[in-house]
C-alpha positions as CSV (number, residue, x, y, z in Angstrom):
1,X,-24.4,6.8,24.2
2,X,-23.8,10.5,24.9
3,X,-21.5,12.5,22.7
4,X,-18.7,12.3,25.4
5,X,-19.1,8.5,25.5
6,X,-18.9,8.3,21.7
7,X,-15.7,10.4,21.7
8,X,-14.2,8.0,24.3
9,X,-15.2,5.0,22.1
10,X,-13.5,6.7,19.1
11,X,-10.3,7.4,21.1
12,X,-10.2,3.7,22.0
13,X,-10.5,2.7,18.4
14,X,-7.6,5.0,17.5
15,X,-5.1,3.6,19.9
16,X,-1.9,2.7,18.1
17,X,-0.3,-0.5,19.4
18,X,3.1,0.6,17.9
19,X,4.7,4.1,17.6
20,X,3.8,6.0,14.4
21,X,6.5,8.0,12.7
22,X,6.0,11.7,13.6
23,X,3.4,11.0,16.2
24,X,5.6,12.4,19.0
25,X,5.1,15.9,17.4
26,X,1.4,15.8,18.1
27,X,1.5,17.5,21.4
28,X,-2.3,17.3,22.2
29,X,-4.8,15.2,20.4
30,X,-8.4,14.1,20.8
31,X,-10.3,15.4,23.9
32,X,-9.6,19.2,23.9
33,X,-10.9,22.1,21.8
34,X,-8.2,21.7,19.2
35,X,-5.0,19.7,18.6
36,X,-1.5,20.9,19.0
37,X,1.1,19.8,16.5
38,X,4.8,20.7,16.1
39,X,5.6,20.9,12.4
40,X,9.0,19.8,11.1
41,X,11.4,22.7,10.5
42,X,12.9,21.0,7.5
43,X,9.8,20.1,5.6
44,X,6.8,21.8,4.0
45,X,3.3,20.9,5.2
46,X,0.9,19.4,2.7
47,X,-2.8,19.8,3.5
48,X,-5.9,18.3,1.8
49,X,-9.6,17.7,2.5
50,X,-11.8,15.0,1.0
51,X,-15.5,14.4,1.5
52,X,-17.8,11.4,1.0
53,X,-21.6,11.8,1.0
54,X,-24.1,9.0,1.2
55,X,-26.1,8.7,-2.0
56,X,-23.4,10.5,-4.0
57,X,-20.1,8.6,-3.2
58,X,-21.5,5.5,-1.7
59,X,-24.7,3.6,-0.9
60,X,-25.3,1.2,2.0
61,X,-26.6,-1.4,-0.4
62,X,-23.2,-1.6,-2.0
63,X,-20.8,-0.6,0.8
64,X,-20.8,-1.0,4.6
65,X,-20.2,2.1,6.7
66,X,-16.9,0.6,7.8
67,X,-15.8,0.4,4.2
68,X,-17.0,3.9,3.6
69,X,-14.8,5.1,6.5
70,X,-11.8,3.3,5.0
71,X,-12.4,4.8,1.6
72,X,-12.8,8.3,2.9
73,X,-9.4,8.1,4.6
74,X,-7.8,6.5,1.6
75,X,-9.2,9.2,-0.8
76,X,-7.7,11.9,1.4
77,X,-4.4,10.1,1.7
78,X,-4.2,9.7,-2.1
79,X,-3.9,13.5,-2.4
80,X,-0.8,13.4,-0.1
81,X,0.6,10.6,-2.2
82,X,0.2,12.8,-5.3
83,X,2.4,15.5,-3.8
84,X,5.1,13.0,-2.7
85,X,4.3,13.6,0.9
86,X,4.5,11.4,4.0
87,X,1.2,11.4,6.1
88,X,1.4,12.9,9.6
89,X,-2.0,13.6,11.0
90,X,-5.7,13.8,10.1
91,X,-8.9,15.3,11.5
92,X,-12.3,13.7,10.8
93,X,-15.8,15.3,10.8
94,X,-18.8,13.0,10.6
95,X,-22.5,13.8,10.1
96,X,-24.9,10.9,10.7
97,X,-28.7,10.5,11.1
98,X,-29.9,10.7,14.7
99,X,-31.3,7.2,14.8
100,X,-28.6,4.8,16.0
101,X,-26.0,7.6,15.7
102,X,-23.6,6.0,18.1
103,X,-23.6,2.6,16.3
104,X,-23.1,4.3,12.9
105,X,-20.3,6.5,14.2
106,X,-18.4,3.5,15.7
107,X,-18.8,1.5,12.5
108,X,-17.5,4.4,10.4
109,X,-14.5,4.8,12.7
110,X,-13.6,1.1,12.6
111,X,-12.8,1.7,8.9
112,X,-11.2,5.1,9.4
113,X,-9.0,3.7,12.2
114,X,-8.0,0.6,10.2
115,X,-6.9,2.9,7.3
116,X,-5.1,5.2,9.7
117,X,-3.1,2.3,11.2
118,X,-2.4,0.7,7.8
119,X,-1.0,4.0,6.4
120,X,0.6,5.3,9.6
121,X,-1.3,8.5,10.1
122,X,-2.5,9.8,13.5
123,X,-6.1,11.1,13.9
124,X,-5.7,14.2,16.0
125,X,-9.4,15.3,16.3
126,X,-12.5,16.1,14.5
127,X,-16.2,16.8,14.9
128,X,-19.6,15.0,15.1
129,X,-23.0,16.2,14.1
130,X,-26.5,15.1,13.2
131,X,-27.2,15.0,9.5
132,X,-29.9,13.6,7.2
133,X,-27.3,11.5,5.3
134,X,-24.0,10.1,6.4
135,X,-21.3,12.6,5.5
136,X,-17.6,12.1,6.1
137,X,-15.0,14.9,5.8
138,X,-11.4,14.0,6.3
139,X,-8.6,16.6,6.4
140,X,-5.0,15.2,6.2
141,X,-1.7,16.8,6.8
142,X,1.6,15.5,5.4
143,X,5.1,16.6,5.1
144,X,7.5,16.7,2.2
145,X,10.9,18.3,1.6
146,X,10.8,21.3,-0.8
147,X,13.0,19.5,-3.3
148,X,10.6,16.5,-3.5
149,X,7.2,18.2,-3.6
150,X,5.4,17.5,-6.9
151,X,2.4,19.3,-8.4
152,X,0.3,19.0,-11.5
153,X,2.4,21.7,-13.2
154,X,5.9,21.1,-14.5
155,X,5.3,18.6,-17.3
156,X,6.5,19.6,-20.8
157,X,6.3,18.4,-24.4
158,X,8.1,15.1,-24.9
159,X,7.6,13.9,-21.3
160,X,6.3,10.4,-20.9
161,X,2.8,10.1,-19.3
162,X,2.5,7.0,-17.0
163,X,0.4,5.5,-14.3
164,X,1.5,3.6,-11.2
165,X,-0.9,0.7,-11.9
166,X,-3.7,-0.6,-14.2
167,X,-7.0,1.3,-14.2
168,X,-10.7,0.5,-14.0
169,X,-10.8,-1.9,-11.1
170,X,-12.8,0.4,-8.9
171,X,-15.4,1.0,-11.6
172,X,-15.6,-2.8,-12.1
173,X,-16.1,-3.2,-8.4
174,X,-19.0,-0.7,-8.5
175,X,-20.6,-2.6,-11.4
176,X,-20.2,-5.9,-9.4
177,X,-21.6,-4.3,-6.2
178,X,-24.7,-3.4,-8.2
179,X,-24.8,-6.7,-10.2
180,X,-23.3,-9.4,-7.9
181,X,-24.1,-12.2,-10.4
182,X,-22.3,-10.6,-13.3
183,X,-19.2,-12.8,-12.6
184,X,-17.4,-14.8,-10.0
185,X,-13.8,-15.6,-9.1
186,X,-10.6,-13.8,-8.2
187,X,-11.2,-10.9,-10.5
188,X,-14.5,-10.2,-8.8
189,X,-12.8,-10.2,-5.4
190,X,-10.1,-7.9,-6.6
191,X,-12.6,-5.5,-8.1
192,X,-14.7,-5.3,-5.0
193,X,-11.6,-4.7,-2.9
194,X,-10.5,-1.9,-5.2
195,X,-14.0,-0.3,-4.8
196,X,-14.5,-0.7,-1.1
197,X,-10.9,-0.7,0.3
198,X,-8.7,1.2,-2.2
199,X,-5.0,1.6,-1.5
200,X,-3.5,5.1,-1.7
201,X,-0.1,5.0,-3.4
202,X,1.8,6.7,-0.6
203,X,5.1,4.7,-0.9
204,X,5.0,5.0,-4.7
205,X,4.4,8.8,-4.4
206,X,7.4,9.3,-2.1
207,X,9.6,7.2,-4.4
208,X,8.6,9.2,-7.5
209,X,8.7,12.4,-5.6
210,X,12.4,11.8,-4.9
211,X,13.2,11.7,-8.6
212,X,14.2,15.0,-10.3
213,X,13.1,13.4,-13.6
214,X,9.5,13.2,-12.5
215,X,8.2,16.6,-13.7
216,X,4.5,16.5,-12.5
217,X,2.2,14.2,-10.6
218,X,-1.4,13.9,-9.5
219,X,-3.7,11.1,-8.3
220,X,-6.0,9.5,-10.9
221,X,-9.3,9.7,-8.9
222,X,-11.8,11.0,-11.5
223,X,-10.8,8.8,-14.5
224,X,-7.8,9.1,-16.8
225,X,-9.7,11.0,-19.5
226,X,-10.5,13.7,-17.0
227,X,-7.3,13.8,-14.9
228,X,-4.9,13.7,-17.9
229,X,-6.7,16.8,-19.1
230,X,-6.3,18.5,-15.7
231,X,-2.6,17.7,-15.6
232,X,-2.1,19.0,-19.1
233,X,-3.9,22.2,-18.4
234,X,-1.7,22.8,-15.3
235,X,1.4,22.0,-17.3
236,X,0.3,24.1,-20.3
237,X,0.5,21.4,-23.0
238,X,-1.5,18.7,-24.7
239,X,-1.0,14.9,-24.8
240,X,-1.4,11.8,-26.9
241,X,-2.7,8.7,-25.2
242,X,-1.1,5.7,-26.8
243,X,-2.7,2.9,-24.7
244,X,-4.8,2.5,-21.6
245,X,-3.5,0.2,-18.8
246,X,-6.7,-1.9,-18.0
247,X,-6.9,-4.0,-14.8
248,X,-7.8,-7.6,-15.4
249,X,-11.0,-7.3,-13.4
250,X,-12.0,-4.2,-15.4
251,X,-11.4,-6.0,-18.7
252,X,-13.5,-8.9,-17.7
253,X,-16.4,-6.8,-16.5
254,X,-16.3,-4.6,-19.6
255,X,-16.4,-7.6,-21.8
256,X,-19.4,-9.0,-20.0
257,X,-21.2,-5.7,-20.3
258,X,-20.4,-5.5,-24.0
259,X,-18.1,-2.4,-23.6
260,X,-14.7,-1.6,-24.9
261,X,-12.3,-2.3,-22.0
262,X,-10.0,0.7,-22.7
263,X,-12.9,3.1,-22.9
264,X,-14.4,1.5,-19.7
265,X,-11.1,2.2,-17.9
266,X,-10.8,5.7,-19.3
267,X,-14.2,6.6,-17.8
268,X,-13.5,4.9,-14.5
269,X,-12.7,6.8,-11.3
270,X,-11.3,6.3,-7.7
271,X,-8.5,4.0,-8.8
272,X,-6.2,6.2,-6.8
273,X,-3.2,5.3,-8.9
274,X,-0.8,8.2,-9.6
275,X,-0.6,9.9,-12.9
276,X,3.0,11.1,-13.6
277,X,5.1,12.7,-16.2
278,X,8.7,11.7,-16.6
279,X,11.5,13.1,-18.8
280,X,11.7,10.8,-21.8
281,X,15.4,10.1,-21.5
282,X,15.0,8.9,-17.9
283,X,11.8,6.9,-18.2
284,X,13.4,3.5,-18.9
285,X,15.8,3.8,-16.0
286,X,13.2,5.1,-13.6
287,X,10.7,2.4,-14.6
288,X,13.3,-0.3,-14.0
289,X,14.0,1.1,-10.5
290,X,10.2,1.3,-9.9
291,X,9.6,-2.3,-10.9
292,X,12.5,-3.5,-8.7
293,X,11.2,-1.5,-5.7
294,X,7.5,-2.3,-6.0
295,X,7.4,-5.5,-8.0
296,X,5.1,-4.0,-10.6
297,X,5.5,-1.9,-13.7
298,X,5.3,1.9,-14.1
299,X,2.9,1.8,-17.1
300,X,3.4,4.2,-20.0
301,X,0.1,5.5,-21.4
302,X,1.2,8.3,-23.6
303,X,3.3,11.4,-24.0
304,X,2.9,15.2,-23.6
305,X,3.1,17.4,-26.6
306,X,2.8,21.0,-27.7
307,X,-0.6,22.5,-27.8
308,X,-3.7,22.0,-25.6
309,X,-5.6,19.1,-27.1
310,X,-5.7,15.5,-25.9
311,X,-5.8,12.8,-28.5
312,X,-6.7,9.1,-28.3
313,X,-6.9,6.7,-31.2
314,X,-6.3,9.5,-33.7
315,X,-9.2,11.7,-32.5
316,X,-9.9,14.3,-29.7
317,X,-10.4,12.6,-26.4
318,X,-13.8,13.1,-24.8
319,X,-14.1,13.8,-21.1
320,X,-15.4,10.5,-19.9
321,X,-14.7,10.6,-16.2
322,X,-16.3,11.9,-13.1
323,X,-17.5,15.5,-12.6
324,X,-19.6,16.4,-9.5
325,X,-21.4,19.3,-11.2
326,X,-21.7,18.1,-14.8
327,X,-25.3,18.0,-16.0
328,X,-26.8,14.6,-15.4
329,X,-23.7,13.5,-13.3
330,X,-24.4,10.0,-11.9
331,X,-24.0,9.0,-8.3
332,X,-20.3,8.1,-7.8
333,X,-21.2,5.2,-5.5
334,X,-23.7,3.7,-7.9
């Protein structure tokens, strides 16, 4: 296929059978030099870019290109969720090896398009290039009213530190992708789903963003031990971790590997749950509303405090999560 034929195939994959909220404001999409979009006059634009690189974030032995496309879109959308924003549009840049480039691009876009439909975002354009390794770069644009936008800053001593769901499932999925015989059953299926097809917490982010009692928020993509430290640094305080909410699949995998389940979850990444701080006096009420709305608990993991240190189990908390440029950093995709 020629480049123009590939672009036509991509456009066909991106056709939405039903109207997407806000799509009418994309005045010109795929096929021209650039897209035209009419921003909302009453909202702020929220913009983020995320990248997946073969051999760093994923390997074909453990993840299909279709799944990699889904995960690239989900990772970018998680950043919008962390700001309390509604997704509007995305652009996607792909680099693939020249051999069988058309087939690889179409397979990647099947996953990208499926995620776009699932989370109601319109892909307005992008770019294609030859590359030694598959590289996926997704830029997303969302919208949020000024009063509902959340950042990592704003938390203060006494605020409750909570997560929107249990942690460690994606790390468990990575372990199982590398060691398929480690275990079987529903927990294995759930872990592999979390690893290959994660769900960005967009609805949860918009719900929490609407509360004035939520003082800060970010997505938990690099592990709780790393991301809690980042949130505290932005908010100018420290924290005590009281407990770690461990996903059932992560607990089982950790036990089979002979590891402590809480430490296993602390060091995990790419769960794409949201890490939030809530005023202590309002936490019980907000958590009740959250459970009623989403049929799951808003899980308390600790509290912010004065100072700069993070403490867990009575000792300083080590940085256990993901860091791209730390010495000896492992491949994120195994």
